[in-house]
C-alpha positions as a LaTeX table, in Angstrom:
\begin{tabular}{lrrr}
\hline
Residue & $x$ (\AA) & $y$ (\AA) & $z$ (\AA) \\
\hline
Met1 & $-22.03$ & 5.75 & $-7.02$ \\
Asp2 & $-21.78$ & 2.29 & $-5.52$ \\
Trp3 & $-19.86$ & $-0.02$ & $-7.86$ \\
Ser4 & $-17.56$ & $-2.92$ & $-7.07$ \\
Leu5 & $-14.29$ & $-4.25$ & $-8.44$ \\
Arg6 & $-16.04$ & $-7.57$ & $-9.11$ \\
Glu7 & $-18.57$ & $-5.83$ & $-11.37$ \\
Leu8 & $-15.75$ & $-4.27$ & $-13.39$ \\
Arg9 & $-14.00$ & $-7.64$ & $-13.71$ \\
Val10 & $-17.18$ & $-9.32$ & $-14.94$ \\
Phe11 & $-17.85$ & $-6.51$ & $-17.41$ \\
Val12 & $-14.31$ & $-6.58$ & $-18.86$ \\
Thr13 & $-14.32$ & $-10.38$ & $-19.04$ \\
Ala14 & $-17.66$ & $-10.37$ & $-20.88$ \\
Val15 & $-16.34$ & $-7.87$ & $-23.42$ \\
Glu16 & $-13.13$ & $-9.83$ & $-23.97$ \\
Ala17 & $-14.85$ & $-13.24$ & $-24.06$ \\
Gly18 & $-17.60$ & $-11.99$ & $-26.38$ \\
Ser19 & $-20.49$ & $-13.67$ & $-24.57$ \\
Phe20 & $-21.98$ & $-14.12$ & $-21.11$ \\
Thr21 & $-21.57$ & $-17.89$ & $-21.44$ \\
Asp22 & $-17.85$ & $-17.73$ & $-22.15$ \\
Ala23 & $-17.36$ & $-15.08$ & $-19.47$ \\
Ala24 & $-19.08$ & $-17.33$ & $-16.93$ \\
Ala25 & $-16.74$ & $-20.19$ & $-17.86$ \\
Glu26 & $-13.65$ & $-18.01$ & $-17.39$ \\
Leu27 & $-14.90$ & $-16.69$ & $-14.05$ \\
Phe28 & $-16.06$ & $-20.12$ & $-12.80$ \\
Thr29 & $-19.58$ & $-18.88$ & $-12.19$ \\
Ser30 & $-22.99$ & $-19.17$ & $-13.86$ \\
Gln31 & $-24.30$ & $-17.26$ & $-16.84$ \\
Ala32 & $-27.13$ & $-15.96$ & $-14.66$ \\
Ala33 & $-24.59$ & $-14.56$ & $-12.16$ \\
Val34 & $-22.77$ & $-12.77$ & $-14.97$ \\
Ser35 & $-26.03$ & $-11.32$ & $-16.24$ \\
Arg36 & $-27.06$ & $-10.11$ & $-12.75$ \\
Thr37 & $-23.63$ & $-8.53$ & $-12.14$ \\
Ile38 & $-23.67$ & $-6.68$ & $-15.48$ \\
Ala39 & $-27.22$ & $-5.48$ & $-14.78$ \\
Ser40 & $-26.12$ & $-4.16$ & $-11.38$ \\
Leu41 & $-23.26$ & $-2.20$ & $-12.93$ \\
Glu42 & $-25.60$ & $-0.82$ & $-15.61$ \\
Arg43 & $-28.01$ & 0.41 & $-12.93$ \\
Thr44 & $-25.11$ & 2.20 & $-11.21$ \\
Val45 & $-23.94$ & 3.80 & $-14.46$ \\
Gly46 & $-27.50$ & 4.55 & $-15.56$ \\
Glu47 & $-26.99$ & 3.26 & $-19.11$ \\
Arg48 & $-26.69$ & 0.01 & $-21.05$ \\
Leu49 & $-23.10$ & $-1.23$ & $-21.29$ \\
Leu50 & $-23.54$ & $-4.44$ & $-23.30$ \\
Arg51 & $-25.99$ & $-5.32$ & $-26.04$ \\
Arg52 & $-26.94$ & $-8.83$ & $-27.00$ \\
Val53 & $-26.02$ & $-9.88$ & $-30.55$ \\
Pro54 & $-26.49$ & $-13.20$ & $-32.33$ \\
Arg55 & $-22.95$ & $-14.32$ & $-31.59$ \\
Gly56 & $-22.94$ & $-13.15$ & $-27.95$ \\
Cys57 & $-22.54$ & $-9.59$ & $-26.69$ \\
Glu58 & $-20.72$ & $-6.40$ & $-27.56$ \\
Pro59 & $-20.18$ & $-3.11$ & $-25.74$ \\
Thr60 & $-22.46$ & $-0.16$ & $-26.36$ \\
Gly61 & $-21.04$ & 3.32 & $-26.92$ \\
Thr62 & $-21.08$ & 3.91 & $-23.16$ \\
Gly63 & $-19.52$ & 0.49 & $-22.63$ \\
Gln64 & $-16.71$ & 1.40 & $-25.04$ \\
Gln65 & $-16.03$ & 4.57 & $-23.04$ \\
Leu66 & $-16.08$ & 2.69 & $-19.72$ \\
Leu67 & $-13.86$ & $-0.19$ & $-20.88$ \\
Pro68 & $-10.37$ & 1.46 & $-20.74$ \\
His69 & $-11.12$ & 3.01 & $-17.33$ \\
Ala70 & $-12.30$ & $-0.34$ & $-15.98$ \\
Arg71 & $-9.15$ & $-2.02$ & $-17.24$ \\
Arg72 & $-6.96$ & 0.58 & $-15.55$ \\
Val73 & $-8.80$ & 0.18 & $-12.23$ \\
Ile74 & $-8.43$ & $-3.59$ & $-12.40$ \\
Ala75 & $-4.73$ & $-3.33$ & $-13.23$ \\
Glu76 & $-4.16$ & $-1.00$ & $-10.28$ \\
Ala77 & $-6.08$ & $-3.35$ & $-8.00$ \\
Asp78 & $-3.97$ & $-6.28$ & $-9.19$ \\
Arg79 & $-0.78$ & $-4.31$ & $-8.49$ \\
Phe80 & $-2.05$ & $-3.43$ & $-5.04$ \\
Thr81 & $-2.84$ & $-7.08$ & $-4.34$ \\
Glu82 & 0.64 & $-8.07$ & $-5.48$ \\
Phe83 & 2.14 & $-5.37$ & $-3.25$ \\
Leu84 & 0.28 & $-6.73$ & $-0.22$ \\
Arg85 & 1.30 & $-10.29$ & $-1.10$ \\
Ser86 & 4.95 & $-9.33$ & $-1.49$ \\
Arg87 & 5.00 & $-7.55$ & 1.88 \\
Gln88 & 3.88 & $-10.71$ & 3.62 \\
Gly89 & 6.96 & $-12.57$ & 2.41 \\
Ala90 & 9.64 & $-9.87$ & 2.63 \\
Leu91 & 11.34 & $-7.74$ & 5.25 \\
Lys92 & 12.44 & $-4.53$ & 3.52 \\
Leu93 & 15.69 & $-3.16$ & 4.97 \\
Gly94 & 16.41 & 0.42 & 3.91 \\
Tyr95 & 19.71 & 2.27 & 3.76 \\
Ala96 & 20.75 & 5.69 & 2.51 \\
Trp97 & 24.47 & 5.60 & 1.72 \\
Val98 & 25.58 & 2.12 & 2.62 \\
Ala99 & 24.04 & $-1.00$ & 4.08 \\
Leu100 & 26.22 & $-2.98$ & 6.50 \\
Gly101 & 29.55 & $-2.67$ & 4.71 \\
Gln102 & 31.63 & $-5.82$ & 4.91 \\
His103 & 28.86 & $-7.52$ & 6.92 \\
Thr104 & 26.15 & $-7.08$ & 4.27 \\
Ala105 & 26.74 & $-10.27$ & 2.29 \\
Arg106 & 27.17 & $-12.39$ & 5.41 \\
Val107 & 23.90 & $-11.20$ & 6.92 \\
Gln108 & 22.06 & $-11.76$ & 3.63 \\
Arg109 & 23.45 & $-15.28$ & 3.15 \\
Glu110 & 22.77 & $-16.39$ & 6.71 \\
Trp111 & 19.30 & $-14.84$ & 6.67 \\
Ala112 & 18.37 & $-16.72$ & 3.49 \\
Gln113 & 19.46 & $-20.00$ & 5.10 \\
Gln114 & 17.77 & $-19.42$ & 8.45 \\
His115 & 14.60 & $-17.64$ & 7.33 \\
Pro116 & 13.65 & $-19.01$ & 3.88 \\
Gln117 & 10.03 & $-17.88$ & 4.26 \\
Leu118 & 10.92 & $-14.23$ & 4.85 \\
Glu119 & 13.11 & $-12.59$ & 2.20 \\
Leu120 & 15.47 & $-9.85$ & 3.37 \\
Glu121 & 15.22 & $-7.18$ & 0.68 \\
Leu122 & 17.65 & $-4.23$ & 0.65 \\
Val123 & 16.15 & $-0.90$ & $-0.43$ \\
Arg124 & 18.32 & 2.18 & $-1.09$ \\
His125 & 16.68 & 5.55 & $-0.39$ \\
Asn126 & 18.61 & 8.72 & 0.33 \\
Ser127 & 16.73 & 10.36 & 3.20 \\
Pro128 & 17.47 & 10.91 & 6.90 \\
Thr129 & 15.57 & 7.72 & 7.77 \\
Ala130 & 16.70 & 5.72 & 4.70 \\
Gly131 & 13.14 & 5.43 & 3.41 \\
Leu132 & 11.47 & 4.53 & 6.71 \\
Ala133 & 9.48 & 7.76 & 7.07 \\
Glu134 & 8.53 & 7.55 & 3.38 \\
Gly135 & 7.14 & 4.02 & 3.71 \\
Arg136 & 9.83 & 2.52 & 1.46 \\
Cys137 & 11.08 & 0.01 & 4.03 \\
Asp138 & 10.11 & $-1.78$ & 7.26 \\
Val139 & 13.44 & $-1.32$ & 9.05 \\
Ala140 & 16.18 & 1.18 & 8.26 \\
Ile141 & 19.95 & 1.18 & 8.71 \\
Val142 & 20.81 & 4.65 & 9.97 \\
Arg143 & 24.02 & 6.21 & 11.23 \\
Arg144 & 22.53 & 9.26 & 12.87 \\
Pro145 & 19.93 & 9.63 & 15.65 \\
Val146 & 16.25 & 9.37 & 14.71 \\
Asp147 & 13.16 & 11.08 & 16.09 \\
Glu148 & 12.46 & 9.07 & 19.24 \\
Gln149 & 8.81 & 10.14 & 19.33 \\
Arg150 & 8.19 & 8.51 & 15.96 \\
Phe151 & 10.77 & 5.76 & 15.75 \\
Glu152 & 12.46 & 3.22 & 17.97 \\
Ser153 & 16.04 & 2.23 & 17.29 \\
Val154 & 18.80 & $-0.01$ & 18.56 \\
Val155 & 22.57 & 0.38 & 18.16 \\
Val156 & 23.85 & $-2.81$ & 16.53 \\
Gly157 & 27.48 & $-1.85$ & 15.94 \\
Leu158 & 30.16 & 0.80 & 15.81 \\
Glu159 & 32.26 & 1.75 & 12.78 \\
Arg160 & 35.47 & 3.70 & 12.40 \\
Arg161 & 35.35 & 7.09 & 10.75 \\
Leu162 & 37.38 & 7.29 & 7.54 \\
Val163 & 38.47 & 10.14 & 5.32 \\
Ala164 & 38.16 & 9.80 & 1.55 \\
Phe165 & 40.44 & 11.69 & $-0.85$ \\
Pro166 & 41.93 & 11.36 & $-4.36$ \\
Ala167 & 44.47 & 8.54 & $-4.52$ \\
Asp168 & 47.04 & 10.80 & $-6.16$ \\
Asp169 & 46.88 & 13.46 & $-3.42$ \\
Pro170 & 50.54 & 14.59 & $-3.06$ \\
Glu171 & 50.29 & 15.24 & 0.69 \\
Trp172 & 48.08 & 12.39 & 1.87 \\
Ala173 & 48.72 & 9.53 & $-0.54$ \\
Arg174 & 51.28 & 7.82 & 1.73 \\
Arg175 & 49.52 & 8.55 & 5.03 \\
Arg176 & 47.98 & 5.75 & 7.10 \\
Ser177 & 45.77 & 8.05 & 9.14 \\
Leu178 & 44.82 & 11.70 & 9.33 \\
Ser179 & 43.46 & 14.03 & 12.00 \\
Leu180 & 40.35 & 16.17 & 12.03 \\
Ala181 & 42.56 & 19.26 & 12.14 \\
Glu182 & 44.28 & 18.23 & 8.91 \\
Ile183 & 40.94 & 17.54 & 7.26 \\
Ala184 & 39.69 & 20.99 & 8.34 \\
Glu185 & 42.36 & 22.54 & 6.12 \\
Arg186 & 40.58 & 21.11 & 3.07 \\
Thr187 & 37.16 & 21.62 & 1.54 \\
Val188 & 34.87 & 18.95 & 2.99 \\
Leu189 & 31.98 & 17.42 & 1.07 \\
Ile190 & 28.89 & 16.68 & 3.16 \\
Asp191 & 25.42 & 15.25 & 2.64 \\
Pro192 & 23.26 & 17.20 & 5.13 \\
Arg193 & 20.26 & 14.90 & 4.62 \\
Ala194 & 21.68 & 11.47 & 5.25 \\
Gly195 & 25.45 & 11.77 & 5.78 \\
Thr196 & 27.38 & 11.39 & 9.04 \\
Thr197 & 29.59 & 14.49 & 8.64 \\
Asn198 & 28.69 & 17.91 & 10.01 \\
Leu199 & 30.53 & 20.88 & 11.46 \\
Glu200 & 30.04 & 19.63 & 15.01 \\
Leu201 & 33.06 & 17.42 & 14.39 \\
Trp202 & 35.15 & 20.59 & 14.43 \\
Ser203 & 33.29 & 22.39 & 17.24 \\
Asp204 & 36.58 & 22.82 & 19.18 \\
Ala205 & 38.63 & 23.85 & 16.17 \\
Pro206 & 39.54 & 27.53 & 15.71 \\
His207 & 38.46 & 27.45 & 12.08 \\
Pro208 & 35.92 & 24.91 & 10.78 \\
Pro209 & 36.43 & 23.64 & 7.23 \\
Arg210 & 34.75 & 25.04 & 4.15 \\
Thr211 & 31.99 & 22.67 & 3.06 \\
Ile212 & 30.23 & 21.76 & $-0.17$ \\
Glu213 & 26.92 & 19.91 & $-0.10$ \\
Ser214 & 26.32 & 16.73 & $-2.09$ \\
Thr215 & 23.03 & 14.97 & $-2.67$ \\
Asp216 & 24.01 & 11.31 & $-2.28$ \\
Val217 & 26.97 & 8.95 & $-2.05$ \\
Asp218 & 27.48 & 8.79 & $-5.82$ \\
Ser219 & 27.76 & 12.56 & $-6.26$ \\
Trp220 & 29.96 & 12.65 & $-3.14$ \\
Leu221 & 32.37 & 10.12 & $-4.65$ \\
Asp222 & 32.33 & 11.86 & $-8.03$ \\
Ala223 & 33.26 & 15.16 & $-6.44$ \\
Ile224 & 36.11 & 13.63 & $-4.46$ \\
Ala225 & 37.46 & 11.87 & $-7.54$ \\
Ala226 & 37.37 & 15.23 & $-9.34$ \\
Asn227 & 39.40 & 16.75 & $-6.49$ \\
Arg228 & 36.67 & 19.18 & $-5.49$ \\
Gly229 & 37.11 & 18.23 & $-1.85$ \\
Val230 & 37.53 & 15.41 & 0.66 \\
Gly231 & 34.99 & 13.72 & 2.90 \\
Thr232 & 34.62 & 11.76 & 6.10 \\
Thr233 & 32.38 & 8.73 & 6.27 \\
Ala234 & 31.70 & 5.43 & 8.03 \\
Glu235 & 34.06 & 2.57 & 7.22 \\
Ala236 & 31.18 & 0.70 & 5.56 \\
Thr237 & 31.42 & 3.16 & 2.67 \\
Ala238 & 34.90 & 1.91 & 1.81 \\
His239 & 33.57 & $-1.65$ & 1.52 \\
His240 & 30.30 & $-0.82$ & $-0.20$ \\
His241 & 31.60 & 1.83 & $-2.60$ \\
Ala242 & 35.24 & 1.05 & $-3.29$ \\
Arg243 & 36.25 & 3.09 & $-6.32$ \\
Pro244 & 39.49 & 3.37 & $-8.30$ \\
Gly245 & 41.06 & 6.76 & $-7.81$ \\
Ile246 & 39.74 & 7.25 & $-4.28$ \\
Arg247 & 41.61 & 6.28 & $-1.13$ \\
Phe248 & 40.15 & 5.78 & 2.34 \\
Arg249 & 42.19 & 6.29 & 5.51 \\
Ser250 & 41.35 & 6.25 & 9.21 \\
Val251 & 40.59 & 9.51 & 11.05 \\
Lys252 & 42.67 & 8.91 & 14.16 \\
Asp253 & 40.77 & 11.30 & 16.42 \\
Gly254 & 37.36 & 10.93 & 14.77 \\
Pro255 & 34.53 & 9.60 & 16.95 \\
Arg256 & 33.16 & 6.17 & 16.13 \\
Ile257 & 29.90 & 6.07 & 14.19 \\
Ala258 & 26.98 & 4.20 & 15.74 \\
Val259 & 25.08 & 1.92 & 13.36 \\
Arg260 & 21.39 & 1.68 & 14.24 \\
Leu261 & 18.41 & $-0.28$ & 13.08 \\
Ala262 & 15.28 & 1.88 & 13.27 \\
Trp263 & 11.56 & 1.14 & 12.84 \\
Trp264 & 8.23 & 2.83 & 13.47 \\
Arg265 & 7.58 & 2.91 & 17.20 \\
Asp266 & 4.10 & 1.41 & 16.86 \\
Glu267 & 4.89 & $-0.99$ & 13.98 \\
Ala268 & 7.54 & $-3.55$ & 14.85 \\
Pro269 & 7.67 & $-5.72$ & 11.68 \\
Ala270 & 7.80 & $-9.49$ & 11.59 \\
Gly271 & 11.37 & $-10.73$ & 11.84 \\
Leu272 & 12.67 & $-7.63$ & 13.63 \\
Thr273 & 14.11 & $-9.46$ & 16.64 \\
Gln274 & 15.87 & $-11.98$ & 14.42 \\
Leu275 & 17.27 & $-9.17$ & 12.25 \\
Ile276 & 18.63 & $-7.29$ & 15.27 \\
Asp277 & 20.29 & $-10.49$ & 16.50 \\
Ala278 & 21.79 & $-11.23$ & 13.08 \\
Val279 & 23.24 & $-7.74$ & 12.53 \\
Thr280 & 24.48 & $-7.46$ & 16.12 \\
Ala281 & 26.24 & $-10.81$ & 15.77 \\
Ala282 & 27.85 & $-9.67$ & 12.52 \\
Tyr283 & 29.25 & $-6.55$ & 14.18 \\
Gly284 & 30.16 & $-8.51$ & 17.30 \\
Ser285 & 28.59 & $-6.01$ & 19.68 \\
Gly286 & 25.68 & $-5.85$ & 22.07 \\
Gly287 & 22.61 & $-3.99$ & 20.92 \\
Arg288 & 21.57 & $-0.93$ & 22.90 \\
Arg289 & 18.12 & 0.63 & 22.60 \\
Gly290 & 18.05 & 4.32 & 21.79 \\
\hline
\end{tabular}
């Protein structure tokens, strides 16, 4: 069947207006154009949809059945149009656990001042690519390597690795830093999908730690607060998710965590170069493609 969105709009408007004349006025067209459009839709359907009455028009039985479906199609089309319009004025920046830590607010404020026509919208999505592969964002903040065949990325900064533990921990509460070996003596909470902690950190240790999987940063923090284990994370987590009852300390022999911006290899979004420059400046480091 060959029908058009315009035909559905004219049909619904005619039903709601109650006459072809009033529908034409609402649609800024002629009564003859409304009549031709309705007739075209009726030929496609194969049945009358509107009957003329002394006061205008009213839907037939078939028209009554078609009406709610037509309204739903129009509503979906309007939402799709709004989605396309919103994408033209926004750069969606995804993140899984944390955005840019202490640099997040600065980048947002400066971006709003320097690029008023292109909103920088943060989108949280817990996946390995922070929503990039799922189409939830245009650029993603990631702290682990991405598939280089699908995505391009640039390192925009480095962050210290921290360990998180209950603030009342009798052994660690007064410590300023801890080692990976000390952490290995505890149960370690990890997020295998989007986290930065895995057993490779203890590849040289005689006994790797026992691990428990968590699904996202909130469940990770809840488990640590409940003393089910400890966790290592990027320093941005301490700024983005500071929580009473949890203490963060430096891992003195933990490798630094590279912060990357990633995007689809064949779809560099508008504003990407400016975003890389802004985030790199915030971290105070030179970007390196990877």
